[in-house]
MILUMBA-872356 format. One record per residue (C-alpha): residue in one letter; chain; x, y, z. Coordinates in pm, whole numbers, plus 50000, padded with zeros to 5 digits. Layout:
residues N
<node residu="a" chaine="A" u="X" v="Y" w="Z"/>
...
***
This chain:
residues 335
<node residu="x" chaine="A" u="08448" v="10759" w="93310"/>
<node residu="x" chaine="A" u="08313" v="10612" w="92984"/>
<node residu="x" chaine="A" u="08497" v="10289" w="93072"/>
<node residu="x" chaine="A" u="08356" v="10277" w="93424"/>
<node residu="x" chaine="A" u="08097" v="10009" w="93498"/>
<node residu="x" chaine="A" u="07779" v="10139" w="93661"/>
<node residu="x" chaine="A" u="07581" v="09903" w="93882"/>
<node residu="x" chaine="A" u="07232" v="09921" w="94025"/>
<node residu="x" chaine="A" u="07237" v="09670" w="94307"/>
<node residu="x" chaine="A" u="07091" v="09549" w="94634"/>
<node residu="x" chaine="A" u="07303" v="09502" w="94946"/>
<node residu="x" chaine="A" u="07095" v="09192" w="95015"/>
<node residu="x" chaine="A" u="07167" v="09046" w="94671"/>
<node residu="x" chaine="A" u="07436" v="08774" w="94667"/>
<node residu="x" chaine="A" u="07488" v="08844" w="94297"/>
<node residu="x" chaine="A" u="07556" v="09214" w="94352"/>
<node residu="x" chaine="A" u="07804" v="09121" w="94624"/>
<node residu="x" chaine="A" u="07967" v="08861" w="94397"/>
<node residu="x" chaine="A" u="08015" v="09117" w="94120"/>
<node residu="x" chaine="A" u="08138" v="09404" w="94336"/>
<node residu="x" chaine="A" u="08391" v="09189" w="94523"/>
<node residu="x" chaine="A" u="08527" v="09065" w="94189"/>
<node residu="x" chaine="A" u="08564" v="09419" w="94056"/>
<node residu="x" chaine="A" u="08752" v="09518" w="94372"/>
<node residu="x" chaine="A" u="08988" v="09223" w="94344"/>
<node residu="x" chaine="A" u="09051" v="09289" w="93975"/>
<node residu="x" chaine="A" u="09087" v="09665" w="94039"/>
<node residu="x" chaine="A" u="08828" v="09753" w="93773"/>
<node residu="x" chaine="A" u="08662" v="10098" w="93812"/>
<node residu="x" chaine="A" u="08292" v="10096" w="93894"/>
<node residu="x" chaine="A" u="08015" v="10303" w="94047"/>
<node residu="x" chaine="A" u="07743" v="10147" w="94258"/>
<node residu="x" chaine="A" u="07394" v="10280" w="94316"/>
<node residu="x" chaine="A" u="07188" v="10101" w="94580"/>
<node residu="x" chaine="A" u="06839" v="10037" w="94449"/>
<node residu="x" chaine="A" u="06517" v="09973" w="94636"/>
<node residu="x" chaine="A" u="06378" v="09616" w="94623"/>
<node residu="x" chaine="A" u="06026" v="09748" w="94548"/>
<node residu="x" chaine="A" u="06138" v="10015" w="94301"/>
<node residu="x" chaine="A" u="06043" v="09962" w="93937"/>
<node residu="x" chaine="A" u="06308" v="10212" w="93821"/>
<node residu="x" chaine="A" u="06068" v="10351" w="93561"/>
<node residu="x" chaine="A" u="06323" v="10616" w="93467"/>
<node residu="x" chaine="A" u="06581" v="10351" w="93372"/>
<node residu="x" chaine="A" u="06607" v="10031" w="93177"/>
<node residu="x" chaine="A" u="06634" v="09806" w="93481"/>
<node residu="x" chaine="A" u="06535" v="09445" w="93413"/>
<node residu="x" chaine="A" u="06379" v="09224" w="93676"/>
<node residu="x" chaine="A" u="06431" v="09053" w="93909"/>
<node residu="x" chaine="A" u="06573" v="09303" w="94156"/>
<node residu="x" chaine="A" u="06779" v="09027" w="94315"/>
<node residu="x" chaine="A" u="07015" v="09054" w="94018"/>
<node residu="x" chaine="A" u="07240" v="09357" w="93973"/>
<node residu="x" chaine="A" u="07169" v="09575" w="93669"/>
<node residu="x" chaine="A" u="07498" v="09658" w="93498"/>
<node residu="x" chaine="A" u="07579" v="09924" w="93240"/>
<node residu="x" chaine="A" u="07912" v="09906" w="93059"/>
<node residu="x" chaine="A" u="08046" v="10256" w="92998"/>
<node residu="x" chaine="A" u="07828" v="10448" w="92755"/>
<node residu="x" chaine="A" u="07637" v="10138" w="92642"/>
<node residu="x" chaine="A" u="07270" v="10202" w="92730"/>
<node residu="x" chaine="A" u="07179" v="09833" w="92714"/>
<node residu="x" chaine="A" u="07185" v="09682" w="93066"/>
<node residu="x" chaine="A" u="07291" v="09326" w="93153"/>
<node residu="x" chaine="A" u="07215" v="09131" w="93468"/>
<node residu="x" chaine="A" u="07367" v="08782" w="93461"/>
<node residu="x" chaine="A" u="07688" v="08786" w="93665"/>
<node residu="x" chaine="A" u="07853" v="08480" w="93511"/>
<node residu="x" chaine="A" u="07854" v="08616" w="93152"/>
<node residu="x" chaine="A" u="07944" v="08960" w="93290"/>
<node residu="x" chaine="A" u="08254" v="08819" w="93461"/>
<node residu="x" chaine="A" u="08353" v="08638" w="93140"/>
<node residu="x" chaine="A" u="08306" v="08959" w="92943"/>
<node residu="x" chaine="A" u="08534" v="09143" w="93185"/>
<node residu="x" chaine="A" u="08804" v="08881" w="93127"/>
<node residu="x" chaine="A" u="08817" v="08996" w="92765"/>
<node residu="x" chaine="A" u="08817" v="09367" w="92853"/>
<node residu="x" chaine="A" u="09071" v="09377" w="93137"/>
<node residu="x" chaine="A" u="09407" v="09207" w="93159"/>
<node residu="x" chaine="A" u="09566" v="09070" w="93475"/>
<node residu="x" chaine="A" u="09436" v="08932" w="93803"/>
<node residu="x" chaine="A" u="09218" v="08681" w="93619"/>
<node residu="x" chaine="A" u="08956" v="08489" w="93815"/>
<node residu="x" chaine="A" u="08959" v="08199" w="93568"/>
<node residu="x" chaine="A" u="09210" v="07912" w="93610"/>
<node residu="x" chaine="A" u="09480" v="07881" w="93348"/>
<node residu="x" chaine="A" u="09395" v="07529" w="93226"/>
<node residu="x" chaine="A" u="09077" v="07430" w="93036"/>
<node residu="x" chaine="A" u="08991" v="07145" w="93272"/>
<node residu="x" chaine="A" u="09017" v="07358" w="93584"/>
<node residu="x" chaine="A" u="08817" v="07633" w="93414"/>
<node residu="x" chaine="A" u="08539" v="07378" w="93359"/>
<node residu="x" chaine="A" u="08557" v="07272" w="93725"/>
<node residu="x" chaine="A" u="08545" v="07639" w="93824"/>
<node residu="x" chaine="A" u="08234" v="07695" w="93611"/>
<node residu="x" chaine="A" u="08065" v="07393" w="93764"/>
<node residu="x" chaine="A" u="08125" v="07513" w="94122"/>
<node residu="x" chaine="A" u="08026" v="07869" w="94031"/>
<node residu="x" chaine="A" u="07699" v="07740" w="93888"/>
<node residu="x" chaine="A" u="07636" v="07534" w="94202"/>
<node residu="x" chaine="A" u="07681" v="07848" w="94411"/>
<node residu="x" chaine="A" u="07461" v="08067" w="94193"/>
<node residu="x" chaine="A" u="07182" v="07814" w="94138"/>
<node residu="x" chaine="A" u="07185" v="07571" w="94432"/>
<node residu="x" chaine="A" u="07333" v="07756" w="94727"/>
<node residu="x" chaine="A" u="07095" v="08041" w="94659"/>
<node residu="x" chaine="A" u="06816" v="07796" w="94745"/>
<node residu="x" chaine="A" u="06958" v="07782" w="95097"/>
<node residu="x" chaine="A" u="06977" v="08160" w="95111"/>
<node residu="x" chaine="A" u="06618" v="08205" w="94996"/>
<node residu="x" chaine="A" u="06491" v="07914" w="95208"/>
<node residu="x" chaine="A" u="06638" v="08037" w="95537"/>
<node residu="x" chaine="A" u="06552" v="08402" w="95471"/>
<node residu="x" chaine="A" u="06184" v="08346" w="95397"/>
<node residu="x" chaine="A" u="06100" v="08025" w="95589"/>
<node residu="x" chaine="A" u="06166" v="08124" w="95951"/>
<node residu="x" chaine="A" u="05988" v="08406" w="96136"/>
<node residu="x" chaine="A" u="06302" v="08562" w="96284"/>
<node residu="x" chaine="A" u="06474" v="08566" w="95947"/>
<node residu="x" chaine="A" u="06166" v="08702" w="95768"/>
<node residu="x" chaine="A" u="06133" v="08991" w="96013"/>
<node residu="x" chaine="A" u="06504" v="09073" w="95999"/>
<node residu="x" chaine="A" u="06544" v="09054" w="95622"/>
<node residu="x" chaine="A" u="06224" v="09243" w="95543"/>
<node residu="x" chaine="A" u="06341" v="09546" w="95740"/>
<node residu="x" chaine="A" u="06707" v="09525" w="95636"/>
<node residu="x" chaine="A" u="06630" v="09511" w="95264"/>
<node residu="x" chaine="A" u="06433" v="09834" w="95295"/>
<node residu="x" chaine="A" u="06682" v="10021" w="95513"/>
<node residu="x" chaine="A" u="06983" v="09913" w="95306"/>
<node residu="x" chaine="A" u="06832" v="10100" w="95014"/>
<node residu="x" chaine="A" u="06665" v="10384" w="95205"/>
<node residu="x" chaine="A" u="06822" v="10444" w="95548"/>
<node residu="x" chaine="A" u="06639" v="10775" w="95591"/>
<node residu="x" chaine="A" u="06292" v="10630" w="95533"/>
<node residu="x" chaine="A" u="06062" v="10692" w="95833"/>
<node residu="x" chaine="A" u="05978" v="10380" w="96031"/>
<node residu="x" chaine="A" u="05604" v="10420" w="95981"/>
<node residu="x" chaine="A" u="05659" v="10428" w="95604"/>
<node residu="x" chaine="A" u="05914" v="10145" w="95597"/>
<node residu="x" chaine="A" u="05709" v="09896" w="95803"/>
<node residu="x" chaine="A" u="05425" v="09836" w="95554"/>
<node residu="x" chaine="A" u="05667" v="09824" w="95260"/>
<node residu="x" chaine="A" u="05881" v="09568" w="95444"/>
<node residu="x" chaine="A" u="05573" v="09357" w="95516"/>
<node residu="x" chaine="A" u="05459" v="09377" w="95153"/>
<node residu="x" chaine="A" u="05801" v="09278" w="95023"/>
<node residu="x" chaine="A" u="05831" v="08993" w="95272"/>
<node residu="x" chaine="A" u="05491" v="08855" w="95176"/>
<node residu="x" chaine="A" u="05587" v="08866" w="94810"/>
<node residu="x" chaine="A" u="05910" v="08677" w="94870"/>
<node residu="x" chaine="A" u="05744" v="08413" w="95089"/>
<node residu="x" chaine="A" u="05496" v="08345" w="94809"/>
<node residu="x" chaine="A" u="05789" v="08263" w="94581"/>
<node residu="x" chaine="A" u="05945" v="07994" w="94799"/>
<node residu="x" chaine="A" u="05803" v="07727" w="94571"/>
<node residu="x" chaine="A" u="05994" v="07862" w="94275"/>
<node residu="x" chaine="A" u="06327" v="07777" w="94438"/>
<node residu="x" chaine="A" u="06192" v="07443" w="94559"/>
<node residu="x" chaine="A" u="06163" v="07522" w="94930"/>
<node residu="x" chaine="A" u="05877" v="07340" w="95104"/>
<node residu="x" chaine="A" u="05817" v="07112" w="95402"/>
<node residu="x" chaine="A" u="05967" v="06811" w="95220"/>
<node residu="x" chaine="A" u="06269" v="06977" w="95061"/>
<node residu="x" chaine="A" u="06355" v="07209" w="95352"/>
<node residu="x" chaine="A" u="06550" v="06943" w="95544"/>
<node residu="x" chaine="A" u="06741" v="06853" w="95224"/>
<node residu="x" chaine="A" u="06841" v="07214" w="95174"/>
<node residu="x" chaine="A" u="06951" v="07260" w="95534"/>
<node residu="x" chaine="A" u="07147" v="06934" w="95549"/>
<node residu="x" chaine="A" u="07325" v="07033" w="95227"/>
<node residu="x" chaine="A" u="07409" v="07373" w="95371"/>
<node residu="x" chaine="A" u="07566" v="07222" w="95683"/>
<node residu="x" chaine="A" u="07773" v="06978" w="95474"/>
<node residu="x" chaine="A" u="07884" v="07265" w="95254"/>
<node residu="x" chaine="A" u="08006" v="07464" w="95555"/>
<node residu="x" chaine="A" u="08228" v="07172" w="95661"/>
<node residu="x" chaine="A" u="08360" v="07123" w="95307"/>
<node residu="x" chaine="A" u="08445" v="07491" w="95267"/>
<node residu="x" chaine="A" u="08613" v="07501" w="95605"/>
<node residu="x" chaine="A" u="08843" v="07221" w="95493"/>
<node residu="x" chaine="A" u="08921" v="07381" w="95157"/>
<node residu="x" chaine="A" u="09001" v="07720" w="95307"/>
<node residu="x" chaine="A" u="09231" v="07558" w="95560"/>
<node residu="x" chaine="A" u="09414" v="07380" w="95277"/>
<node residu="x" chaine="A" u="09498" v="07668" w="95039"/>
<node residu="x" chaine="A" u="09289" v="07971" w="95128"/>
<node residu="x" chaine="A" u="09060" v="07945" w="94827"/>
<node residu="x" chaine="A" u="08870" v="07675" w="94641"/>
<node residu="x" chaine="A" u="09104" v="07637" w="94345"/>
<node residu="x" chaine="A" u="09437" v="07743" w="94488"/>
<node residu="x" chaine="A" u="09601" v="08034" w="94669"/>
<node residu="x" chaine="A" u="09412" v="08290" w="94460"/>
<node residu="x" chaine="A" u="09036" v="08351" w="94423"/>
<node residu="x" chaine="A" u="08838" v="08229" w="94124"/>
<node residu="x" chaine="A" u="08491" v="08322" w="94002"/>
<node residu="x" chaine="A" u="08372" v="08016" w="94196"/>
<node residu="x" chaine="A" u="08506" v="08171" w="94517"/>
<node residu="x" chaine="A" u="08326" v="08496" w="94448"/>
<node residu="x" chaine="A" u="08001" v="08314" w="94366"/>
<node residu="x" chaine="A" u="08021" v="08117" w="94691"/>
<node residu="x" chaine="A" u="08114" v="08434" w="94878"/>
<node residu="x" chaine="A" u="07809" v="08616" w="94737"/>
<node residu="x" chaine="A" u="07567" v="08363" w="94881"/>
<node residu="x" chaine="A" u="07760" v="08343" w="95207"/>
<node residu="x" chaine="A" u="07744" v="08720" w="95261"/>
<node residu="x" chaine="A" u="07378" v="08660" w="95339"/>
<node residu="x" chaine="A" u="07392" v="08313" w="95493"/>
<node residu="x" chaine="A" u="07680" v="08372" w="95733"/>
<node residu="x" chaine="A" u="07651" v="08745" w="95794"/>
<node residu="x" chaine="A" u="07289" v="08858" w="95768"/>
<node residu="x" chaine="A" u="07015" v="08601" w="95822"/>
<node residu="x" chaine="A" u="07001" v="08486" w="96187"/>
<node residu="x" chaine="A" u="06930" v="08113" w="96146"/>
<node residu="x" chaine="A" u="07199" v="08017" w="95889"/>
<node residu="x" chaine="A" u="07440" v="08262" w="96052"/>
<node residu="x" chaine="A" u="07415" v="08075" w="96384"/>
<node residu="x" chaine="A" u="07474" v="07746" w="96203"/>
<node residu="x" chaine="A" u="07783" v="07888" w="96031"/>
<node residu="x" chaine="A" u="07925" v="08018" w="96357"/>
<node residu="x" chaine="A" u="07885" v="07674" w="96514"/>
<node residu="x" chaine="A" u="08046" v="07490" w="96222"/>
<node residu="x" chaine="A" u="08320" v="07725" w="96106"/>
<node residu="x" chaine="A" u="08430" v="08065" w="96230"/>
<node residu="x" chaine="A" u="08710" v="08028" w="95977"/>
<node residu="x" chaine="A" u="08454" v="08050" w="95697"/>
<node residu="x" chaine="A" u="08282" v="08345" w="95860"/>
<node residu="x" chaine="A" u="08616" v="08527" w="95864"/>
<node residu="x" chaine="A" u="08686" v="08423" w="95503"/>
<node residu="x" chaine="A" u="08366" v="08594" w="95389"/>
<node residu="x" chaine="A" u="08476" v="08920" w="95553"/>
<node residu="x" chaine="A" u="08815" v="08902" w="95381"/>
<node residu="x" chaine="A" u="08671" v="08841" w="95035"/>
<node residu="x" chaine="A" u="08472" v="09160" w="95058"/>
<node residu="x" chaine="A" u="08781" v="09349" w="94942"/>
<node residu="x" chaine="A" u="09083" v="09164" w="94802"/>
<node residu="x" chaine="A" u="09216" v="09461" w="94606"/>
<node residu="x" chaine="A" u="09542" v="09444" w="94799"/>
<node residu="x" chaine="A" u="09593" v="09068" w="94759"/>
<node residu="x" chaine="A" u="09890" v="08964" w="94549"/>
<node residu="x" chaine="A" u="09818" v="08702" w="94284"/>
<node residu="x" chaine="A" u="09873" v="08346" w="94401"/>
<node residu="x" chaine="A" u="09878" v="08018" w="94210"/>
<node residu="x" chaine="A" u="09614" v="07784" w="94075"/>
<node residu="x" chaine="A" u="09570" v="07435" w="94210"/>
<node residu="x" chaine="A" u="09720" v="07150" w="94009"/>
<node residu="x" chaine="A" u="09607" v="06870" w="94242"/>
<node residu="x" chaine="A" u="09233" v="06806" w="94230"/>
<node residu="x" chaine="A" u="09201" v="06566" w="94525"/>
<node residu="x" chaine="A" u="09116" v="06841" w="94781"/>
<node residu="x" chaine="A" u="08816" v="06961" w="94576"/>
<node residu="x" chaine="A" u="08672" v="06613" w="94517"/>
<node residu="x" chaine="A" u="08446" v="06627" w="94827"/>
<node residu="x" chaine="A" u="08295" v="06958" w="94713"/>
<node residu="x" chaine="A" u="08239" v="06821" w="94363"/>
<node residu="x" chaine="A" u="08070" v="06519" w="94519"/>
<node residu="x" chaine="A" u="07836" v="06751" w="94705"/>
<node residu="x" chaine="A" u="07757" v="06928" w="94376"/>
<node residu="x" chaine="A" u="07674" v="06591" w="94222"/>
<node residu="x" chaine="A" u="07471" v="06489" w="94524"/>
<node residu="x" chaine="A" u="07228" v="06783" w="94535"/>
<node residu="x" chaine="A" u="07252" v="07002" w="94225"/>
<node residu="x" chaine="A" u="07313" v="06779" w="93923"/>
<node residu="x" chaine="A" u="06992" v="06573" w="93969"/>
<node residu="x" chaine="A" u="06793" v="06898" w="93956"/>
<node residu="x" chaine="A" u="06969" v="07022" w="93643"/>
<node residu="x" chaine="A" u="06893" v="06700" w="93457"/>
<node residu="x" chaine="A" u="06534" v="06662" w="93577"/>
<node residu="x" chaine="A" u="06456" v="07027" w="93505"/>
<node residu="x" chaine="A" u="06591" v="07001" w="93150"/>
<node residu="x" chaine="A" u="06398" v="06680" w="93083"/>
<node residu="x" chaine="A" u="06073" v="06835" w="93205"/>
<node residu="x" chaine="A" u="06120" v="07146" w="92993"/>
<node residu="x" chaine="A" u="06193" v="06928" w="92691"/>
<node residu="x" chaine="A" u="05865" v="06746" w="92756"/>
<node residu="x" chaine="A" u="05675" v="07074" w="92788"/>
<node residu="x" chaine="A" u="05599" v="07025" w="93157"/>
<node residu="x" chaine="A" u="05581" v="07306" w="93410"/>
<node residu="x" chaine="A" u="05683" v="07094" w="93711"/>
<node residu="x" chaine="A" u="05959" v="06842" w="93763"/>
<node residu="x" chaine="A" u="06049" v="06580" w="94020"/>
<node residu="x" chaine="A" u="06393" v="06448" w="94106"/>
<node residu="x" chaine="A" u="06558" v="06234" w="94368"/>
<node residu="x" chaine="A" u="06792" v="06450" w="94574"/>
<node residu="x" chaine="A" u="06988" v="06300" w="94859"/>
<node residu="x" chaine="A" u="06752" v="06003" w="94867"/>
<node residu="x" chaine="A" u="06430" v="06208" w="94886"/>
<node residu="x" chaine="A" u="06179" v="06333" w="94632"/>
<node residu="x" chaine="A" u="06223" v="06691" w="94518"/>
<node residu="x" chaine="A" u="05939" v="06867" w="94337"/>
<node residu="x" chaine="A" u="05931" v="07222" w="94204"/>
<node residu="x" chaine="A" u="05842" v="07444" w="93909"/>
<node residu="x" chaine="A" u="06060" v="07413" w="93602"/>
<node residu="x" chaine="A" u="06315" v="07690" w="93561"/>
<node residu="x" chaine="A" u="06416" v="07778" w="93200"/>
<node residu="x" chaine="A" u="06727" v="07967" w="93312"/>
<node residu="x" chaine="A" u="06878" v="07655" w="93466"/>
<node residu="x" chaine="A" u="06844" v="07480" w="93130"/>
<node residu="x" chaine="A" u="07068" v="07758" w="92998"/>
<node residu="x" chaine="A" u="07315" v="07683" w="93277"/>
<node residu="x" chaine="A" u="07324" v="07317" w="93177"/>
<node residu="x" chaine="A" u="07372" v="07411" w="92812"/>
<node residu="x" chaine="A" u="07661" v="07645" w="92895"/>
<node residu="x" chaine="A" u="07838" v="07379" w="93100"/>
<node residu="x" chaine="A" u="07795" v="07125" w="92821"/>
<node residu="x" chaine="A" u="07920" v="07372" w="92562"/>
<node residu="x" chaine="A" u="08229" v="07440" w="92770"/>
<node residu="x" chaine="A" u="08293" v="07066" w="92800"/>
<node residu="x" chaine="A" u="08237" v="07015" w="92426"/>
<node residu="x" chaine="A" u="08493" v="07286" w="92347"/>
<node residu="x" chaine="A" u="08766" v="07092" w="92531"/>
<node residu="x" chaine="A" u="09010" v="06879" w="92338"/>
<node residu="x" chaine="A" u="08953" v="06505" w="92349"/>
<node residu="x" chaine="A" u="09244" v="06471" w="92593"/>
<node residu="x" chaine="A" u="09105" v="06743" w="92821"/>
<node residu="x" chaine="A" u="08758" v="06588" w="92810"/>
<node residu="x" chaine="A" u="08906" v="06259" w="92923"/>
<node residu="x" chaine="A" u="09095" v="06435" w="93204"/>
<node residu="x" chaine="A" u="08782" v="06620" w="93314"/>
<node residu="x" chaine="A" u="08584" v="06295" w="93333"/>
<node residu="x" chaine="A" u="08860" v="06140" w="93544"/>
<node residu="x" chaine="A" u="08846" v="06437" w="93783"/>
<node residu="x" chaine="A" u="08466" v="06409" w="93802"/>
<node residu="x" chaine="A" u="08456" v="06032" w="93823"/>
<node residu="x" chaine="A" u="08230" v="05905" w="94102"/>
<node residu="x" chaine="A" u="08124" v="06259" w="94204"/>
<node residu="x" chaine="A" u="07778" v="06247" w="94047"/>
<node residu="x" chaine="A" u="07868" v="06539" w="93818"/>
<node residu="x" chaine="A" u="07979" v="06335" w="93518"/>
<node residu="x" chaine="A" u="07624" v="06250" w="93396"/>
<node residu="x" chaine="A" u="07562" v="06604" w="93270"/>
<node residu="x" chaine="A" u="07847" v="06560" w="93024"/>
<node residu="x" chaine="A" u="07791" v="06194" w="92946"/>
<node residu="x" chaine="A" u="07427" v="06267" w="92861"/>
<node residu="x" chaine="A" u="07505" v="06589" w="92675"/>
***
């Protein structure tokens, strides 16, 4: 059991779901303890925020929370059933889409969950009962209200407001169409086997297509195929390994969506942080986007640039050809 990964997670956390589904697919032993969204876990070293899973590797007492580095760490510890493509260029593309899922698509998840009354009421109760199904109703109700109020107050930190809300929702609907087409083509984003990008997208979609009423209705109208895909990714432990995509044309529309909505935010956020500002503005899909700066997303940009810089000159040239005219190439050209 010293090699078993122990997770403190939330059922309503897309990052917990991303991690657990990956462990199932890779057949890596783990234990999972559902935590309470309002629990400080004073008896454990459990970093905030609760939205992220807290992960302990074997007997190592130091917890980690960031799923992308965790998945890369697991690649070094466990052989077989890799979730990273076998060529450097496609690994870069995979990282870019994974980052879009973790950092942009989560804006849609947070926006829908805490912007609309029906979604607020549903999520507030569900997040409590997922962690504590035996809690009496009279005790759960005020906790759910308190947690909901706290989350609503944080909408500005993900950039959700009256101006940006329509941008987020339009991007979500386009994404549903794009994913429907990709799934129909090969079954997964980067071939006939799942990548870390698939699991990142799946994590957000477990909430958007399966929990929160408003985005779930939208998903059912656009693509029942995608709704079924999310259910399947929950446990792919029995899936035989497929092949990675060699032709990049089918993923070009998704990369263009990444460049359309996410890349402008990455660049504007980094520039504002460099200037010592606590707010940034960007033009996203033809409209002004304004939100608090987010230091973590500067790390995301740095990691993507470092991965690009580590490519050979030939692979860098190939990557820029793949990304040409998608709106993604500026993060590497400016890096």
